[in-house]
LUMTIKE-456820 format. One record per residue (C-alpha): residue in three letters; residue number from 1; z, x, y. Coordinates in steps of 0.1 Angstrom, whole numbers, plus 5000, padded with zeros to 4 digits. Layout:
LUMTIKE-456820
nuti=ALA&kepa=NUM&Z=Z&X=X&Y=Y
...
end
This chain:
LUMTIKE-456820
nuti=MET&kepa=1&Z=4037&X=1375&Y=0355
nuti=ALA&kepa=2&Z=4044&X=1396&Y=0386
nuti=LYS&kepa=3&Z=4053&X=1376&Y=0416
nuti=ASP&kepa=4&Z=4024&X=1389&Y=0436
nuti=LYS&kepa=5&Z=3998&X=1391&Y=0408
nuti=ALA&kepa=6&Z=3975&X=1361&Y=0405
nuti=PRO&kepa=7&Z=3960&X=1355&Y=0370
nuti=VAL&kepa=8&Z=3923&X=1353&Y=0364
nuti=THR&kepa=9&Z=3918&X=1321&Y=0343
nuti=PRO&kepa=10&Z=3888&X=1300&Y=0334
nuti=ALA&kepa=11&Z=3896&X=1279&Y=0365
nuti=ILE&kepa=12&Z=3895&X=1309&Y=0388
nuti=ARG&kepa=13&Z=3862&X=1320&Y=0373
nuti=GLN&kepa=14&Z=3847&X=1286&Y=0379
nuti=LEU&kepa=15&Z=3860&X=1284&Y=0415
nuti=ARG&kepa=16&Z=3846&X=1319&Y=0422
nuti=ALA&kepa=17&Z=3813&X=1312&Y=0406
nuti=ALA&kepa=18&Z=3810&X=1280&Y=0428
nuti=GLY&kepa=19&Z=3818&X=1301&Y=0459
nuti=ILE&kepa=20&Z=3849&X=1280&Y=0467
nuti=THR&kepa=21&Z=3874&X=1296&Y=0490
nuti=PHE&kepa=22&Z=3910&X=1292&Y=0478
nuti=THR&kepa=23&Z=3944&X=1308&Y=0482
nuti=ASP&kepa=24&Z=3966&X=1320&Y=0453
nuti=HIS&kepa=25&Z=4002&X=1307&Y=0450
nuti=VAL&kepa=26&Z=4023&X=1322&Y=0423
nuti=TYR&kepa=27&Z=4059&X=1308&Y=0418
nuti=ALA&kepa=28&Z=4087&X=1308&Y=0393
nuti=TYR&kepa=29&Z=4078&X=1281&Y=0368
nuti=GLU&kepa=30&Z=4106&X=1258&Y=0356
nuti=GLU&kepa=31&Z=4102&X=1238&Y=0324
nuti=LYS&kepa=32&Z=4098&X=1201&Y=0331
nuti=GLY&kepa=33&Z=4101&X=1208&Y=0369
nuti=GLY&kepa=34&Z=4067&X=1193&Y=0377
nuti=THR&kepa=35&Z=4053&X=1191&Y=0412
nuti=ALA&kepa=36&Z=4088&X=1188&Y=0428
nuti=VAL&kepa=37&Z=4095&X=1225&Y=0418
nuti=SER&kepa=38&Z=4061&X=1238&Y=0428
nuti=ALA&kepa=39&Z=4063&X=1220&Y=0462
nuti=ARG&kepa=40&Z=4098&X=1234&Y=0468
nuti=GLU&kepa=41&Z=4088&X=1269&Y=0458
nuti=LEU&kepa=42&Z=4056&X=1269&Y=0480
nuti=ASP&kepa=43&Z=4075&X=1251&Y=0508
nuti=VAL&kepa=44&Z=4048&X=1223&Y=0510
nuti=ASP&kepa=45&Z=4049&X=1185&Y=0509
nuti=GLU&kepa=46&Z=4049&X=1173&Y=0473
nuti=HIS&kepa=47&Z=4023&X=1147&Y=0484
nuti=CYS&kepa=48&Z=3998&X=1177&Y=0488
nuti=VAL&kepa=49&Z=4005&X=1191&Y=0454
nuti=VAL&kepa=50&Z=3980&X=1175&Y=0430
nuti=LYS&kepa=51&Z=3988&X=1171&Y=0394
nuti=THR&kepa=52&Z=3962&X=1173&Y=0367
nuti=LEU&kepa=53&Z=3968&X=1147&Y=0340
nuti=ILE&kepa=54&Z=3949&X=1146&Y=0307
nuti=MET&kepa=55&Z=3947&X=1110&Y=0294
nuti=GLU&kepa=56&Z=3927&X=1091&Y=0269
nuti=ASP&kepa=57&Z=3914&X=1056&Y=0265
nuti=GLU&kepa=58&Z=3919&X=1033&Y=0235
nuti=ALA&kepa=59&Z=3890&X=1050&Y=0217
nuti=LYS&kepa=60&Z=3907&X=1084&Y=0222
nuti=ARG&kepa=61&Z=3881&X=1096&Y=0247
nuti=PRO&kepa=62&Z=3898&X=1121&Y=0270
nuti=LEU&kepa=63&Z=3897&X=1120&Y=0308
nuti=ILE&kepa=64&Z=3913&X=1139&Y=0337
nuti=VAL&kepa=65&Z=3933&X=1121&Y=0364
nuti=LEU&kepa=66&Z=3941&X=1139&Y=0397
nuti=MET&kepa=67&Z=3971&X=1124&Y=0414
nuti=HIS&kepa=68&Z=3995&X=1132&Y=0443
nuti=GLY&kepa=69&Z=4026&X=1149&Y=0430
nuti=ASP&kepa=70&Z=4049&X=1123&Y=0444
nuti=ARG&kepa=71&Z=4030&X=1094&Y=0429
nuti=GLN&kepa=72&Z=4024&X=1079&Y=0394
nuti=VAL&kepa=73&Z=3993&X=1066&Y=0378
nuti=SER&kepa=74&Z=3990&X=1028&Y=0372
nuti=THR&kepa=75&Z=3974&X=1031&Y=0337
nuti=LYS&kepa=76&Z=3967&X=0994&Y=0338
nuti=GLU&kepa=77&Z=3948&X=0996&Y=0370
nuti=LEU&kepa=78&Z=3929&X=1027&Y=0359
nuti=ALA&kepa=79&Z=3919&X=1010&Y=0326
nuti=ARG&kepa=80&Z=3906&X=0980&Y=0347
nuti=VAL&kepa=81&Z=3886&X=1003&Y=0370
nuti=MET&kepa=82&Z=3872&X=1021&Y=0340
nuti=GLY&kepa=83&Z=3863&X=0989&Y=0321
nuti=VAL&kepa=84&Z=3884&X=0998&Y=0290
nuti=LYS&kepa=85&Z=3913&X=0981&Y=0273
nuti=SER&kepa=86&Z=3939&X=1008&Y=0279
nuti=VAL&kepa=87&Z=3946&X=1043&Y=0292
nuti=SER&kepa=88&Z=3975&X=1065&Y=0282
nuti=PRO&kepa=89&Z=3987&X=1101&Y=0286
nuti=CYS&kepa=90&Z=3976&X=1124&Y=0257
nuti=SER&kepa=91&Z=4003&X=1142&Y=0237
nuti=PRO&kepa=92&Z=4009&X=1178&Y=0249
nuti=ASP&kepa=93&Z=3990&X=1191&Y=0218
nuti=THR&kepa=94&Z=3960&X=1168&Y=0223
nuti=ALA&kepa=95&Z=3959&X=1176&Y=0261
nuti=ASN&kepa=96&Z=3960&X=1214&Y=0253
nuti=ARG&kepa=97&Z=3932&X=1210&Y=0228
nuti=HIS&kepa=98&Z=3910&X=1190&Y=0253
nuti=SER&kepa=99&Z=3917&X=1212&Y=0283
nuti=GLY&kepa=100&Z=3922&X=1246&Y=0268
nuti=TYR&kepa=101&Z=3953&X=1249&Y=0290
nuti=GLN&kepa=102&Z=3990&X=1247&Y=0282
nuti=VAL&kepa=103&Z=4007&X=1216&Y=0296
nuti=GLY&kepa=104&Z=4024&X=1226&Y=0328
nuti=GLY&kepa=105&Z=3994&X=1249&Y=0335
nuti=THR&kepa=106&Z=3966&X=1224&Y=0333
nuti=SER&kepa=107&Z=3938&X=1228&Y=0358
nuti=PRO&kepa=108&Z=3908&X=1204&Y=0363
nuti=PHE&kepa=109&Z=3886&X=1235&Y=0367
nuti=GLY&kepa=110&Z=3872&X=1255&Y=0338
nuti=THR&kepa=111&Z=3884&X=1231&Y=0310
nuti=ARG&kepa=112&Z=3874&X=1238&Y=0274
nuti=HIS&kepa=113&Z=3856&X=1205&Y=0271
nuti=ALA&kepa=114&Z=3839&X=1186&Y=0299
nuti=MET&kepa=115&Z=3857&X=1153&Y=0307
nuti=PRO&kepa=116&Z=3852&X=1126&Y=0333
nuti=VAL&kepa=117&Z=3875&X=1132&Y=0363
nuti=TYR&kepa=118&Z=3892&X=1104&Y=0383
nuti=MET&kepa=119&Z=3907&X=1114&Y=0416
nuti=GLU&kepa=120&Z=3931&X=1093&Y=0437
nuti=GLU&kepa=121&Z=3909&X=1086&Y=0468
nuti=THR&kepa=122&Z=3936&X=1094&Y=0493
nuti=ILE&kepa=123&Z=3937&X=1130&Y=0482
nuti=LEU&kepa=124&Z=3905&X=1135&Y=0502
nuti=GLY&kepa=125&Z=3924&X=1126&Y=0533
nuti=LEU&kepa=126&Z=3946&X=1157&Y=0530
nuti=PRO&kepa=127&Z=3938&X=1188&Y=0550
nuti=ARG&kepa=128&Z=3947&X=1211&Y=0520
nuti=ILE&kepa=129&Z=3957&X=1205&Y=0484
nuti=TYR&kepa=130&Z=3976&X=1227&Y=0460
nuti=ILE&kepa=131&Z=3964&X=1223&Y=0424
nuti=ASN&kepa=132&Z=3970&X=1242&Y=0392
nuti=GLY&kepa=133&Z=3950&X=1273&Y=0387
nuti=GLY&kepa=134&Z=3952&X=1273&Y=0349
nuti=LYS&kepa=135&Z=3986&X=1289&Y=0342
nuti=ARG&kepa=136&Z=4022&X=1278&Y=0345
nuti=GLY&kepa=137&Z=4036&X=1289&Y=0378
nuti=TYR&kepa=138&Z=4002&X=1293&Y=0395
nuti=LEU&kepa=139&Z=3986&X=1269&Y=0420
nuti=VAL&kepa=140&Z=3956&X=1274&Y=0442
nuti=GLY&kepa=141&Z=3953&X=1260&Y=0477
nuti=LEU&kepa=142&Z=3919&X=1246&Y=0488
nuti=ASP&kepa=143&Z=3901&X=1220&Y=0508
nuti=PRO&kepa=144&Z=3901&X=1188&Y=0487
nuti=ARG&kepa=145&Z=3864&X=1182&Y=0496
nuti=GLN&kepa=146&Z=3856&X=1215&Y=0479
nuti=ALA&kepa=147&Z=3874&X=1203&Y=0447
nuti=CYS&kepa=148&Z=3855&X=1170&Y=0450
nuti=ARG&kepa=149&Z=3822&X=1188&Y=0453
nuti=LEU&kepa=150&Z=3829&X=1209&Y=0422
nuti=LEU&kepa=151&Z=3844&X=1182&Y=0400
nuti=ASP&kepa=152&Z=3823&X=1152&Y=0411
nuti=PRO&kepa=153&Z=3851&X=1128&Y=0404
nuti=VAL&kepa=154&Z=3852&X=1090&Y=0404
nuti=LEU&kepa=155&Z=3874&X=1081&Y=0434
nuti=VAL&kepa=156&Z=3900&X=1055&Y=0425
nuti=ARG&kepa=157&Z=3931&X=1038&Y=0440
nuti=VAL&kepa=158&Z=3955&X=1037&Y=0411
nuti=ALA&kepa=159&Z=3986&X=1053&Y=0426
nuti=ILE&kepa=160&Z=4020&X=1037&Y=0424
end
């Protein structure tokens, strides 16, 4: 992918259709680099980079969790909030099947299958977030309230 050419993904199509203003941020993807690499490449605080995690409950029902890049998800607390026995990350193959995106390029927008979204509540306190645009090495910058409007997430406090 050219350094200056942003891809058009299902996520981008959904953002455009909803009239959401966003900025494109293409960077050199590093395998297993995570949000630390994207924050470094974009020269932004890792706390403002929001990771999209595909998880499932004990009945294998998929869900999306949006979390600050520099935090982890307390799966015990998330399960308690959801009223289920357990929550765990999906395998990469399962996550790809549910989202339609390759792990490392998973966006909460334009997923293959509709899934409930859980967003760490403190993300809304940020002036701007950087979240995956549906391809490895590609983030979009937007107002977190716009993401909230589009995704209609359950706001939770499950960061550790």
